[in-house]
N, C-alpha and C positions, 0 to 999 in steps of 0.2 A: 212864190211863197210869201204870204201876207205876214207882215210883222207890225205889231202895235206897241206904242209906248204906254206903260202903266206905272202908276205911282205905288210904291211899296209902303209898309207901315212906318218906316222912319222918314218918309217924305221924299226919299231918293227914287229915281226912275229905274225901271227895268224894261226889257223888251220881251213881249210875249209872241209866240207863234201859235195861234189858235188851232191850226190844223194838226199840230203835233201835241197840243195840250202841254206845252212847256213854257217856262220863262227863263231868261238868262240868269236871273238872280232870285233869291228868296223873296217871296211876297211879304215876309216878316221884316224885311229891311235889307235892301241891296247893299248899302254901304256898311251896315253893321255886320252882315255876313262876310263880305270880302275882308274887312278889317280883322275880324275874329279868326277866320280860317287861314287866310293867306299872309297877312301882315303879322299879327300877333303870334300865331302858331308856327308860321313858316319863316318869314324874313327876319323878324326880331332876334331869334336865337343866333343868327349869323352876324349880327352887327359887330363890326370892327375885327372880325376873325380873319378876314381876307382884305387885301387892298381893293380887289374888285369881286363882288358877289355875282356869280353867273346864275341867272334864272332862266328856266325853260317853262313856258306856259302853254298848256293845251287848252285852247279856247279863248282867243283874244276878245271876241264878242263885242261888248260895249266899250272896251278899253278901260273899264273901271280898275281892274287889278293893276294894269300898267300905270295908270294915273296915281294910284295910291303908292305904288312902289317908287315912282318918280318923286312924289312928295316926301316920302320917307328918306330917299337919297339926299334930297336938298336939306331937309331938317337936320339930318345927322351927319352930313358931309361924308357920305359913304358912296363910293363908286359902285354902279350896278351895270351889268351887261344883260340885256333882256331880249330873249329870243321867243317869239310867239307865233302860234300856228292858228290860222283861221281859213276855212274853206269858203265861207260865205260872208264876206265883209259887209258891214252896214253901209248904206248909202248916205250921202252928205246930209240930206234932209232928216235922216234918222239920228245920226250922232250929234248933229248941231243942236238938236232939241233936248238932249239929255242934260239934266240939271245938277250934275255932280259938283261943279265949281260953285254954284249958287248955294248948295247945301253946306259947303265948307266956309261960305262967306269969305272967299278968297279969290279976288278977281284975277290975280296973276296966274291961277291954275288954268283958266279957260283957254288962253292962247296955247299953252302946252298941250292941253287935251285935244285941241284942234290939230296941232302939229302931229300928235301921235297918230291920228286918223288920216290926215292928208298926205303925209310924207310917203315916198315911194316904197314899194314892196321889194323884197328879195335883195336888200342891201343893208349894211350897217349904217345907221343914221345917228348923229350926235344931236339929241334933243336938248340936252343940257350938258355942261362939262362933266357932270357926275353921272349922266344917264345915257347910255347908248342902246338904241332899239333896232332890232331886226325882225321884220314881219315877213312871214311866208304864207302865200296863198295856195296851200296844198293840204291834202289829207294827211293826217298824222301817220297813216300807214306808209306814206310815200316820202316822208321827211328824212333827209340825210344831213346830219350835222355832227361834226367830229370834235366839237368843243365839249369837254367834260363840264357838267353843271353841278353847282352846289345845292340847288333847290329846284324842285319841280312844283308848279302850281297845276294840279290836275283838275281842270274846271270844265270838263265835257258835260253835255246834257246827261241826265240820269240814265242808269243802265237800261231801264225799260224803253227809253226813247232812242238811245244810241248803243245798243248792246255790243256792237262791233268794236267799240273803244274801251271796253272793260274786260278784255280777254287776257289770257295768259301771255299770248304773243305780244300784246301791247305793253303789259307791265314788265315783261322781260326786256323789251326795248327801252322802257323808262329806266329800268335798273342799270342797263349798260350805259345809258346817257349820264348817269350820276357819277360824280367823283367820289372817292372814298369819304365816308362819313357824310354823304349827301342825304337829303331829306326830300320826300314827296309828301305833299299835303293835299287833302281833298275833303270836300264837304260830305261825301257819301260814306256811310258807315255800315252798309249792308254786310251780312255775314259772308256771302259768296265773294264780295269784293275783297274783304279782308283775307279770306282763304286763298284767293287767286294771287294777291300780293305776296303772301307768304310762300306760295309755290314758286313764284318768280324770283325768290331770294331775299325779299325784304324782311326786316324785323318790324312788326306792326304794333302800334299802341293806339288805343282809343282815348280821345280827349273830350271834355265837355263841348257840345256843339254851340253854334250861334243861336240867337233867338229863333224859336220854332223848331229846333232840332236838338234831340237829346245828346247825340254824339257826333264826332267827326273822326277822321283817321289821319295819323301822322306815321309815315313809314320810313325806316332808316336803311341805308346801305352801309353795313358795318364792314370794316376792312378785314 
């Protein structure tokens, strides 16, 4: 599977898969999209509510969401446990070329970014005293984790590229992974996605989307 690094509108990189006609992040701005959807709309509302915020991510991809969450943990002295799923990890020559630390003009982030990618899979790893990472190299459909999560970053490829990951079965699984009052956030706001989330038990709201998208979804597990 051929993968190519591309620059997005905010100067940050994404990965493109030409054969699938998909990119890992929005071409309107990779960092802008991740900050808006996953940090501002997902992680920020949980700040200081729990000693440790437990995050489940569908789609480790470039590691950008993990890096931003690590940065947030350090900036706000908030402990985070981060469990992420990726069936097709990037190769070293790919992730080493991504320019996220450069975009933040913060040299200390690059070693952390490399650790996030280089460290072993299938075990808990302390990347920073405030940030524990667990990467699993499995399909979401085969993942088993019994830790209740406060927050889910649902960052799979779009439904037309990966329809098997936007089903009632998958969202029901996500619903049961969440702790009470947990939240799922995703960039996708299609009507059928919203209806499937509701059918799986979620309360759904639409929020303004990142640059290039009118809306996004935030879904709640109410007690």
